[in-house]
Structures are given as structure tokens and as C-alpha cells.
N, C-alpha and C positions, 0 to 999 in steps of 0.2 A: 591625394597624392598624384601627380601627374600619370608617372609610368606606373598603372596598374599591374601590368605587366609583370613588375620587379618585385611589387609589394608583398609584404609578408604579414600576414596578421595572425596565425596559427604563435599563440604563445610560447609554446615548443618549439618551436623552429628559432624565434626569436631566442630564447633563452640559450639554445647550442649555439647560437652567433657569439651571443654573450660570454658564455663557457670560452668560446677560442680567441676570445680580445684580449690582449694582455697591457693596453691602455686608455683610458676613459678621459675624455675631457669635455672640463664642466666650464658652463660660462655663467658668469656672474654679472648683475648689474653694478657697472662703475659710474661717475658722473658721466662723462658724454660718450663713452664708449664701451662696449660689451670687454667684459675681463675673461678671458680663456685660458685655461690651464691644463697640458697633459697629467694625468697621475694614475698612478695602481691602485686597482679599486677591488673590492669585493662584492658578492652579491649574495642574495637571501630570496629565494622567492616561496610564498607561503600563503595559502587560501586565497590564491589571485592579486596578491600584494607582492609586488618588485621592491625591492631594497636595495641601494647600492652603498658601498660604506669604502669610506678614505680617513686617510692620518695625514697629520702636519703637525708644524710646532706649535708651540703654543700661544704663540701670538703671528701677525703679517696680514699683509694685504687682503688674503682670501677671509681672514676670520674677521677683519675688519667689512668688508664687503658681506658677508653671510649677516654679522649682526645686524648691519642697515637695510638688505631685502633679503630674506632667506628664500626667494625664487631663483630656480636655478633650469638650465637646460643641459643635455650633457650628449654626447656623440662617443662611438666606437667603433671600429670598422676592421676588418681581418681580411684574408683569403685573396690578398690581392695578385693577379697576374697580368702580367701585360699582354696581348692580343694584338699582333701586328695585320698590316694588311698590305695590298700592290700600293695603295696612294696612303697620306696622312689620314684622309677622310675616314678610311676603313680601321684605322687605330682604334682600339678601347682599352679598358682596364676591365677584368673580373674583380668583384668583390663583395662582400657581404656585409652591411651595417646597422647598427640600431641607435635611434633617435628617441629622445623623449625631453620630458618636461617633469616638475616636480617641487617638492618645499624641502628645504635641509635644516635638520636639527642636529645641535651640538650634544655629544651623547654624556651621561655622568661617568666618572668615574668607575663604578660597578658594572657600566655597560660593555667596559672597553673590550676585556678579553672575549666574548662573543662575538664583535665586532672585528677583531683582528684575526679570529678563526675563520671566520668566512672570508677576509681579506687573503688568507694563505691557503686557503683551500684553492681560490682562482688560480694560484701559481704552482701548488704541491699536491699530491698524491695522498700526502698522510692523511690521517683522521685527527688527530692531536696536537697541539702545538705548547710549548713552555712559555711563557712570557715574564719577564723579569719586571718584578714592581718599581724598581728605580728607571726604568725606562717610561713604565706606563704612566708615571708621573710626568714623566716630559716631554708626552704629545697630547693634541687632540685628536679625535675621532668622530667625524659628524658622518650623517647617514641621510642620504636623498631618498626622501620615500617619492616613489614614482607615481605620478598621478596621470601620466600618457605616455605612451610608445608605440614607435613605429619601427616596422624593418624593410629593408629592401634588400636584393641582390640581382647580380646581373655573374652568371655563370653559363658560359659559352660550350656547348657541346661540340 
């Protein structure tokens, strides 16, 4: 990272940013151009391993691309605040962001409830959730096993 003064390497700080974010963009390999899509997500961090969870339909472009190549990149950001100045060159934007890469796996039916619980906990303070079997049968859940991750922050004092 070029701006080492903005780099975040402490995993607890990175996880704090992840918990503040409400959208994760995943980038997949397509033929000529990358395919990037914003998604709702959930996360689980256990014994040094970060997992990101996503849900989608049973079929579609995302799943086709994942089946062809399960390598993915991701990005999420939050804490945006415009900082103005006397001239245009003095303007900047406060932010916190997390980027990384990993491998995606499509989860089995018996893994869907736990994965959706992680997803719901990203957006709710509740401890438990009810999921209807008829709905679970109509969705795909996939997990991105994070292999590398970086954090970056600019907060003006």
C-alpha cells in the first residue's frame, strides 16, 4: 500500500470497519472484463480466519462465473464525510475501507441456516432468527474464504 499512514493492519480494527459496512462489492472473473456486484453480506471471524457470506437466486450470472472460476476480490467502505477547503485541491473525503481476495464455495443445504444467521447479524442486534424451509430451498448461499485482507482509513481530526 502506497499510503502507509492510512494502512490498517490490526485485524480487530479491520473487523470493526467490516461491522460498520452495509454493502460488500464482490468482483468475479468474466470473459473480457471483471464483473463487480454490490451485495448484502455477513461475516464470521474465527481462529484467524475470516469468512464472508452472501445469498442470491438459484441461478444467474454470478453463479455461472463462480462455477467457472471461484477466485474473487471484494471491497467495502463506510464512514464517508466530505472535507472541504479553500480550493478544490484541499477537498478530500474521510473514509474507512477494507479490500481483499479469496475463494468462493457454494454452501450445502444444511449449511444455509448458520450462514444466513451471520448475514442477519450484520444488520440486526438479534441473537437468533427463524428461516422458512420453503425460502431456503429457493436461494443459494455462498461463502468467500478470505485469503488476504487490507484496511485503509482517512479520518481528519
